[in-house]
PASEBA-1860 file (N, C-alpha, C; in nm, 3 decimals):
! residues 190
1> MVTLNKIY> 11.739/3.133/8.210/11.668/3.254/8.172/11.541/3.215/8.097 ~ 11.442/3.297/8.107/11.314/3.274/8.043/11.319/3.325/7.899 ~ 11.264/3.247/7.807/11.250/3.290/7.668/11.102/3.285/7.633 ~ 11.048/3.397/7.591/10.907/3.404/7.554/10.898/3.439/7.406 ~ 10.879/3.339/7.323/10.865/3.361/7.180/10.719/3.382/7.142 ~ 10.632/3.307/7.207/10.490/3.315/7.176/10.418/3.348/7.304 ~ 10.332/3.448/7.301/10.268/3.497/7.422/10.145/3.414/7.457 ~ 10.068/3.376/7.360/9.951/3.293/7.393/9.980/3.149/7.356
9> TRTGDDGT> 9.928/3.059/7.441/9.953/2.916/7.421/9.825/2.835/7.404 ~ 9.714/2.892/7.445/9.583/2.827/7.443/9.569/2.718/7.550 ~ 9.676/2.692/7.626/9.668/2.586/7.726/9.579/2.625/7.844 ~ 9.557/2.753/7.862/9.470/2.798/7.971/9.326/2.816/7.931 ~ 9.293/2.780/7.809/9.155/2.796/7.763/9.057/2.711/7.841 ~ 9.108/2.607/7.907/9.020/2.520/7.987/9.004/2.571/8.131 ~ 9.058/2.691/8.160/9.043/2.748/8.294/9.151/2.705/8.391 ~ 9.258/2.645/8.340/9.369/2.605/8.426/9.496/2.678/8.385
17> TALGSGER> 9.594/2.673/8.472/9.726/2.730/8.443/9.831/2.636/8.500 ~ 9.950/2.642/8.445/10.058/2.554/8.489/10.139/2.621/8.600 ~ 10.169/2.544/8.702/10.261/2.588/8.806/10.404/2.562/8.756 ~ 10.502/2.609/8.831/10.641/2.587/8.795/10.679/2.441/8.792 ~ 10.602/2.360/8.861/10.625/2.215/8.865/10.566/2.144/8.744 ~ 10.487/2.215/8.665/10.418/2.154/8.552/10.276/2.113/8.586 ~ 10.248/2.103/8.715/10.111/2.069/8.760/10.015/2.177/8.713 ~ 9.895/2.136/8.673/9.794/2.233/8.630/9.696/2.254/8.744
25> RAKYDLRV> 9.661/2.380/8.765/9.565/2.418/8.869/9.462/2.512/8.808 ~ 9.344/2.515/8.869/9.240/2.609/8.827/9.291/2.752/8.844 ~ 9.252/2.839/8.756/9.298/2.978/8.761/9.251/3.051/8.886 ~ 9.150/2.996/8.954/9.103/3.056/9.079/9.164/2.989/9.201 ~ 9.255/2.893/9.180/9.322/2.823/9.289/9.390/2.925/9.382 ~ 9.392/2.895/9.509/9.448/2.987/9.609/9.594/3.020/9.579 ~ 9.673/2.922/9.537/9.814/2.947/9.504/9.824/3.044/9.387 ~ 9.742/3.023/9.286/9.743/3.111/9.168/9.697/3.251/9.208
33> AAYGTVDE> 9.596/3.259/9.294/9.549/3.390/9.341/9.659/3.462/9.419 ~ 9.736/3.387/9.498/9.843/3.449/9.577/9.951/3.506/9.486 ~ 10.001/3.427/9.392/10.108/3.483/9.309/10.054/3.584/9.208 ~ 9.926/3.573/9.173/9.864/3.676/9.088/9.854/3.809/9.160 ~ 9.829/3.806/9.289/9.819/3.929/9.367/9.958/3.988/9.392 ~ 10.059/3.903/9.402/10.197/3.951/9.407/10.229/4.025/9.278 ~ 10.186/3.969/9.164/10.207/4.033/9.035/10.132/4.166/9.028 ~ 10.013/4.171/9.083/9.935/4.295/9.087/10.010/4.401/9.169
41> TNAVIGCA> 10.068/4.360/9.280/10.149/4.453/9.360/10.262/4.510/9.276 ~ 10.326/4.424/9.200/10.436/4.466/9.115/10.390/4.570/9.012 ~ 10.271/4.549/8.955/10.218/4.644/8.857/10.192/4.780/8.922 ~ 10.143/4.781/9.045/10.119/4.908/9.114/10.252/4.979/9.141 ~ 10.355/4.904/9.173/10.487/4.966/9.191/10.532/5.030/9.060 ~ 10.505/4.964/8.949/10.537/5.024/8.819/10.466/5.156/8.800 ~ 10.340/5.164/8.840/10.266/5.290/8.833/10.329/5.395/8.924 ~ 10.369/5.353/9.044/10.432/5.445/9.139/10.561/5.501/9.080
49> RAAGRDMQ> 10.642/5.414/9.024/10.770/5.459/8.968/10.748/5.552/8.849 ~ 10.644/5.527/8.771/10.615/5.615/8.657/10.559/5.749/8.704 ~ 10.493/5.749/8.820/10.432/5.873/8.872/10.535/5.973/8.922 ~ 10.648/5.925/8.968/10.748/6.017/9.019/10.875/5.946/9.055 ~ 10.982/5.979/8.986/11.112/5.915/9.012/11.178/5.984/9.131 ~ 11.169/5.919/9.243/11.235/5.967/9.364/11.373/5.903/9.366 ~ 11.477/5.985/9.372/11.615/5.936/9.362/11.650/5.837/9.473 ~ 11.590/5.854/9.589/11.618/5.763/9.700/11.534/5.636/9.689
57> LDPMLARI> 11.406/5.649/9.656/11.314/5.536/9.656/11.323/5.450/9.530 ~ 11.350/5.511/9.415/11.341/5.438/9.290/11.431/5.314/9.284 ~ 11.556/5.321/9.327/11.638/5.198/9.324/11.582/5.088/9.415 ~ 11.525/5.128/9.528/11.464/5.031/9.619/11.341/4.968/9.555 ~ 11.260/5.050/9.491/11.139/4.999/9.426/11.175/4.906/9.310 ~ 11.282/4.939/9.238/11.327/4.851/9.129/11.370/4.715/9.184 ~ 11.443/4.715/9.296/11.484/4.588/9.357/11.363/4.509/9.405 ~ 11.267/4.579/9.463/11.146/4.512/9.511/11.069/4.450/9.394
65> QNDLFDLG> 11.062/4.522/9.282/10.994/4.464/9.166/11.060/4.333/9.126 ~ 11.192/4.331/9.126/11.263/4.208/9.092/11.236/4.100/9.197 ~ 11.239/4.139/9.326/11.208/4.044/9.434/11.069/3.985/9.417 ~ 10.975/4.066/9.371/10.838/4.017/9.357/10.827/3.913/9.246 ~ 10.912/3.923/9.144/10.916/3.814/9.045/10.974/3.689/9.110 ~ 11.076/3.707/9.197/11.128/3.592/9.271/11.019/3.530/9.358 ~ 10.942/3.615/9.426/10.834/3.567/9.512/10.728/3.494/9.431 ~ 10.694/3.548/9.316/10.598/3.481/9.228/10.648/3.345/9.184
73> ADLATPEG> 10.776/3.337/9.149/10.835/3.208/9.111/10.833/3.111/9.227 ~ 10.863/3.162/9.347/10.861/3.081/9.468/10.720/3.022/9.487 ~ 10.620/3.107/9.481/10.482/3.063/9.503/10.432/2.971/9.391 ~ 10.481/2.992/9.270/10.435/2.912/9.155/10.493/2.771/9.156 ~ 10.590/2.747/9.243/10.651/2.614/9.252/10.634/2.564/9.395 ~ 10.531/2.483/9.419/10.505/2.437/9.555/10.627/2.371/9.620 ~ 10.646/2.402/9.748/10.756/2.342/9.824/10.736/2.191/9.826 ~ 10.846/2.118/9.825/10.840/1.973/9.830/10.820/1.907/9.695
81> TSLSYEPL> 10.809/1.987/9.589/10.792/1.932/9.455/10.925/1.876/9.407 ~ 10.925/1.756/9.354/11.046/1.694/9.300/11.070/1.749/9.159 ~ 11.183/1.819/9.144/11.214/1.883/9.017/11.356/1.850/8.975 ~ 11.385/1.870/8.849/11.521/1.848/8.798/11.608/1.971/8.818 ~ 11.554/2.075/8.876/11.627/2.200/8.900/11.592/2.250/9.040 ~ 11.675/2.339/9.092/11.646/2.398/9.222/11.556/2.520/9.200 ~ 11.435/2.517/9.255/11.343/2.629/9.233/11.391/2.756/9.303 ~ 11.354/2.868/9.247/11.388/2.998/9.304/11.302/3.021/9.428
89> RIIPAQVE> 11.365/3.058/9.537/11.295/3.084/9.663/11.339/3.218/9.719 ~ 11.249/3.284/9.789/11.286/3.402/9.867/11.376/3.353/9.980 ~ 11.483/3.428/10.008/11.577/3.389/10.113/11.579/3.496/10.223 ~ 11.623/3.460/10.342/11.626/3.557/10.453/11.701/3.686/10.421 ~ 11.805/3.681/10.338/11.880/3.803/10.305/11.791/3.907/10.236 ~ 11.693/3.863/10.159/11.602/3.958/10.095/11.513/4.025/10.199 ~ 11.471/3.951/10.300/11.391/4.007/10.409/11.476/4.107/10.488 ~ 11.599/4.068/10.518/11.689/4.154/10.596/11.718/4.285/10.523
97> RLEREIDG> 11.739/4.279/10.391/11.763/4.401/10.315/11.642/4.494/10.323 ~ 11.524/4.436/10.309/11.402/4.515/10.318/11.390/4.581/10.455 ~ 11.423/4.508/10.560/11.419/4.564/10.696/11.518/4.679/10.711 ~ 11.639/4.663/10.656/11.738/4.773/10.662/11.688/4.896/10.589 ~ 11.624/4.875/10.474/11.572/4.989/10.398/11.459/5.058/10.473 ~ 11.372/4.980/10.535/11.263/5.039/10.615/11.323/5.122/10.728 ~ 11.418/5.065/10.800/11.480/5.135/10.913/11.550/5.263/10.866 ~ 11.621/5.254/10.753/11.691/5.372/10.701/11.596/5.483/10.661
105> LNANLSPL> 11.487/5.448/10.596/11.388/5.549/10.556/11.316/5.606/10.677 ~ 11.284/5.521/10.771/11.206/5.563/10.887/11.287/5.653/10.982 ~ 11.419/5.642/10.978/11.505/5.718/11.069/11.486/5.870/11.053 ~ 11.448/5.915/10.934/11.434/6.058/10.907/11.291/6.109/10.923 ~ 11.201/6.022/10.964/11.060/6.061/10.975/11.025/6.091/11.120 ~ 10.941/6.192/11.138/10.894/6.220/11.274/10.786/6.119/11.310 ~ 10.775/6.086/11.439/10.673/5.989/11.481/10.532/6.041/11.448 ~ 10.444/5.947/11.419/10.306/5.982/11.387/10.222/5.994/11.513
113> KSFVLPGG> 10.127/6.086/11.510/10.032/6.100/11.621/9.890/6.069/11.574 ~ 9.879/6.025/11.448/9.751/5.989/11.389/9.778/5.893/11.273 ~ 9.673/5.823/11.230/9.687/5.741/11.111/9.697/5.832/10.989 ~ 9.761/5.781/10.884/9.780/5.857/10.761/9.677/5.810/10.659 ~ 9.609/5.906/10.597/9.516/5.873/10.488/9.597/5.860/10.359 ~ 9.562/5.765/10.274/9.633/5.754/10.147/9.620/5.883/10.067 ~ 9.731/5.936/10.024/9.727/6.060/9.946/9.854/6.140/9.963 ~ 9.840/6.269/9.947/9.956/6.357/9.946/10.002/6.368/9.802
121> SQLAAYLH> 10.122/6.324/9.773/10.173/6.326/9.636/10.118/6.206/9.558 ~ 10.129/6.215/9.427/10.084/6.103/9.343/10.167/5.978/9.371 ~ 10.297/5.995/9.390/10.383/5.882/9.421/10.340/5.817/9.552 ~ 10.314/5.899/9.653/10.271/5.845/9.784/10.139/5.771/9.771 ~ 10.047/5.825/9.692/9.916/5.759/9.675/9.934/5.620/9.612 ~ 10.020/5.610/9.510/10.046/5.480/9.448/10.116/5.385/9.546 ~ 10.204/5.438/9.629/10.270/5.353/9.728/10.170/5.301/9.831 ~ 10.072/5.383/9.866/9.965/5.335/9.955/9.885/5.225/9.885
129> MARTVSRR> 9.861/5.241/9.756/9.789/5.136/9.683/9.872/5.008/9.682 ~ 10.002/5.021/9.659/10.090/4.903/9.663/10.085/4.839/9.801 ~ 10.078/4.921/9.905/10.069/4.870/10.043/9.944/4.784/10.060 ~ 9.830/4.834/10.013/9.706/4.759/10.034/9.700/4.632/9.949 ~ 9.753/4.639/9.828/9.753/4.520/9.743/9.849/4.416/9.801 ~ 9.964/4.461/9.852/10.060/4.365/9.911/10.001/4.302/10.036 ~ 9.917/4.375/10.108/9.851/4.315/10.226/9.752/4.208/10.182 ~ 9.685/4.229/10.070/9.595/4.126/10.018/9.675/4.004/9.977
137> AERLMVEL> 9.791/4.026/9.913/9.878/3.914/9.877/9.920/3.838/10.002 ~ 9.952/3.911/10.108/9.991/3.846/10.233/9.876/3.763/10.290 ~ 9.755/3.818/10.289/9.641/3.741/10.340/9.623/3.611/10.262 ~ 9.637/3.618/10.131/9.623/3.499/10.048/9.736/3.400/10.075 ~ 9.857/3.450/10.093/9.970/3.361/10.121/9.955/3.293/10.257 ~ 9.907/3.367/10.355/9.885/3.308/10.488/9.776/3.202/10.480 ~ 9.670/3.231/10.407/9.564/3.132/10.389/9.619/3.009/10.317 ~ 9.698/3.031/10.213/9.758/2.920/10.140/9.844/2.834/10.233
145> AEHEPVGE> 9.918/2.900/10.322/10.006/2.829/10.416/9.929/2.742/10.514 ~ 9.800/2.768/10.529/9.716/2.682/10.613/9.687/2.548/10.544 ~ 9.703/2.544/10.412/9.668/2.425/10.334/9.787/2.357/10.268 ~ 9.889/2.436/10.234/10.006/2.385/10.162/10.130/2.455/10.215 ~ 10.247/2.393/10.202/10.369/2.459/10.248/10.398/2.587/10.170 ~ 10.434/2.691/10.243/10.480/2.818/10.187/10.605/2.854/10.265 ~ 10.708/2.897/10.195/10.835/2.926/10.259/10.824/3.033/10.366 ~ 10.893/3.011/10.476/10.892/3.106/10.587/10.946/3.242/10.544
153> AALHYVNR> 11.056/3.242/10.468/11.113/3.369/10.422/11.016/3.443/10.331 ~ 10.942/3.370/10.249/10.842/3.434/10.161/10.734/3.503/10.243 ~ 10.689/3.437/10.349/10.587/3.498/10.436/10.643/3.619/10.510 ~ 10.766/3.610/10.556/10.828/3.725/10.624/10.845/3.841/10.527 ~ 10.888/3.811/10.404/10.910/3.916/10.304/10.781/3.993/10.277 ~ 10.674/3.921/10.250/10.549/3.989/10.215/10.494/4.066/10.335 ~ 10.523/4.020/10.456/10.479/4.093/10.575/10.554/4.225/10.588 ~ 10.684/4.226/10.559/10.763/4.349/10.566/10.728/4.446/10.453
161> LSDFFFVA> 10.681/4.390/10.343/10.658/4.471/10.223/10.559/4.584/10.247 ~ 10.447/4.555/10.312/10.349/4.661/10.337/10.408/4.768/10.429 ~ 10.494/4.729/10.523/10.561/4.827/10.608/10.653/4.917/10.525 ~ 10.726/4.855/10.431/10.812/4.934/10.343/10.729/5.038/10.268 ~ 10.618/4.995/10.208/10.538/5.088/10.128/10.482/5.202/10.213 ~ 10.445/5.172/10.337/10.394/5.277/10.425/10.502/5.381/10.453 ~ 10.619/5.335/10.492/10.728/5.427/10.522/10.769/5.502/10.395 ~ 10.778/5.432/10.283/10.815/5.496/10.157/10.713/5.601/10.116
169> SRVANRNG> 10.585/5.578/10.144/10.483/5.679/10.110/10.506/5.807/10.189 ~ 10.548/5.794/10.314/10.578/5.911/10.396/10.701/5.985/10.342 ~ 10.801/5.909/10.299/10.919/5.971/10.239/10.878/6.046/10.112 ~ 10.792/5.985/10.032/10.745/6.049/9.909/10.663/6.174/9.937 ~ 10.608/6.183/10.055/10.533/6.304/10.096/10.626/6.400/10.171 ~ 10.742/6.423/10.113/10.841/6.514/10.171/10.868/6.480/10.317 ~ 10.905/6.354/10.338/10.936/6.302/10.472/10.824/6.327/10.572 ~ 10.703/6.313/10.525/10.585/6.323/10.612/10.523/6.461/10.617
177> ADDVLWVP> 10.590/6.562/10.563/10.537/6.699/10.569/10.404/6.712/10.495 ~ 10.387/6.634/10.389/10.263/6.640/10.310/10.168/6.524/10.339 ~ 10.194/6.450/10.447/10.101/6.344/10.485/9.964/6.402/10.514 ~ 9.862/6.329/10.477/9.724/6.366/10.507/9.684/6.281/10.627 ~ 9.660/6.347/10.739/9.631/6.274/10.863/9.482/6.253/10.883 ~ 9.450/6.140/10.939/9.312/6.107/10.976/9.273/6.192/11.095 ~ 9.155/6.252/11.085/9.098/6.327/11.197/8.974/6.248/11.240 ~ 8.982/6.173/11.349/8.868/6.089/11.391/8.741/6.170/11.411
185> GQSRTI> 8.634/6.123/11.350/8.503/6.186/11.367/8.485/6.317/11.296 ~ 8.578/6.359/11.213/8.573/6.489/11.148/8.446/6.512/11.067 ~ 8.392/6.409/11.005/8.277/6.425/10.916/8.145/6.388/10.982 ~ 8.142/6.380/11.112/8.022/6.336/11.182/7.919/6.445/11.203 ~ 7.957/6.569/11.182/7.862/6.677/11.204/7.766/6.687/11.087 ~ 7.646/6.732/11.116/7.542/6.742/11.011/7.552/6.870/10.935
END
């Protein structure tokens, strides 16, 4: 378990941060940017949960927040690092659970005939924000995987995550009844 007695350490004053392996990297390093964006996604989920406690979605969002700390720990400890402990990694079961939740939520939604604009309820709007931030995290993780090993389950998890947020936003909009649909070319008239 983590114990945080002192919040500031001054060790990052030189523009570096420590990975889970103890290795120091620049704060703008791609790995640090990836797990920082995962953390940002988690913060947006916190805003979503504070905006509206949906009895169906809230337990799922709470689990995802915990998973995102697992994902951050996974990313903060490069694969192949020799350690005295087994690092925390995203596992296929976490991806499978997310897929089951997506399928369960999506089963009650009518098919879309247009793209959905972010909005509707406040909860849905925050879920759309979580969707876009998680997509940025995914882009960074995919880029990182071009240079360094990244776990396959971690990449699958983050890919499913934006799908979850999209479906959850529709559920938050009264199962799609309050979705705001894109009308192509609507604003083109003078």
